[in-house]
C-alpha positions in Angstrom: 0.1 0.0 0.0 2.9 2.3 0.5 3.9 2.2 -3.1 0.7 2.9 -3.9 0.8 6.4 -1.7 4.4 6.6 -2.6 3.9 6.6 -6.6 0.3 8.9 -6.1 2.3 11.2 -4.6 5.3 11.1 -7.4 3.0 11.3 -9.8 1.6 14.8 -8.4 3.9 16.4 -8.1 4.4 16.1 -11.4 1.8 17.5 -12.0 2.2 20.9 -10.0 5.6 21.3 -11.9 4.4 20.3 -14.9 1.9 23.6 -14.6 4.6 25.4 -12.8 6.6 24.6 -15.8 4.3 25.7 -17.9 3.2 28.0 -15.9 0.2 27.7 -16.0 -1.5 28.1 -12.1 -5.2 28.0 -12.6 -4.0 24.3 -12.8 -1.4 24.4 -10.3 -5.0 26.0 -8.2 -6.9 22.8 -9.4 -3.6 20.2 -8.8 -3.3 21.5 -6.0 -6.4 21.6 -4.1 -7.3 18.2 -5.8 -4.5 17.0 -3.5 -5.2 18.7 -0.5 -8.8 17.0 -0.9 -7.5 13.6 -1.8 -5.1 13.5 1.3 -8.5 15.2 3.4 -10.6 11.6 2.6 -6.9 9.2 3.0 -6.6 11.2 7.1 -10.1 10.9 7.5 -11.2 7.4 5.7 -7.8 5.4 6.6 -6.5 6.9 9.6 -10.3 7.7 11.4 -8.8 11.2 12.0 -10.3 14.1 12.4 -9.7 16.8 9.8 -9.7 19.3 12.3 -7.2 17.2 15.1 -3.7 18.8 15.1 -2.3 15.5 12.4 -4.2 16.1 10.5 -3.5 20.0 9.3 -0.2 19.6 10.5 -0.4 17.0 6.9 -2.0 19.5 5.4 0.0 21.8 5.7 3.0 19.5 4.2 0.6 19.2 1.9 1.0 22.8 0.5 4.4 23.2 1.1 5.3 20.4 -1.1 2.3 21.2 -4.1 4.2 25.1 -3.8 8.0 23.7 -3.8 7.3 21.5 -6.7 5.9 24.4 -8.6 8.0 27.1 -8.1 10.9 23.7 -9.5 8.6 23.6 -12.2 8.6 27.5 -13.1 12.3 27.8 -11.8 13.1 25.1 -14.7 10.7 26.7 -17.0 12.5 29.4 -17.0 16.3 28.4 -17.1 14.9 26.6 -21.0 13.3 29.2 -21.5 16.2 31.5 -20.9 18.4 28.9 -22.2 16.3 28.6 -26.3 16.3 32.9 -25.6 20.0 33.0 -25.7 20.6 30.5 -28.0 23.6 31.6 -31.4 21.0 32.4 -34.4 24.2 30.6 -37.4 23.2 33.7 -40.0 
């Protein structure tokens, strides 16, 4: 089960990074809110945790930090790629 959860986390982080890479912040908002919702459901049904209990709030804060980190890394990578493409020397 842990492998499935880690795989879902990796796919979710790649989606957040993709949104940052292409500067699609509305897509990022949807992906991030979807991830927070799924995490909340997992905490509630999987661990029987109250949504406002300190461990659940901490887990949701971690989801937010993961999402913004992936967005920032994707945005920075996209900025570097666009910078390299703009600085390409024209052969003519």
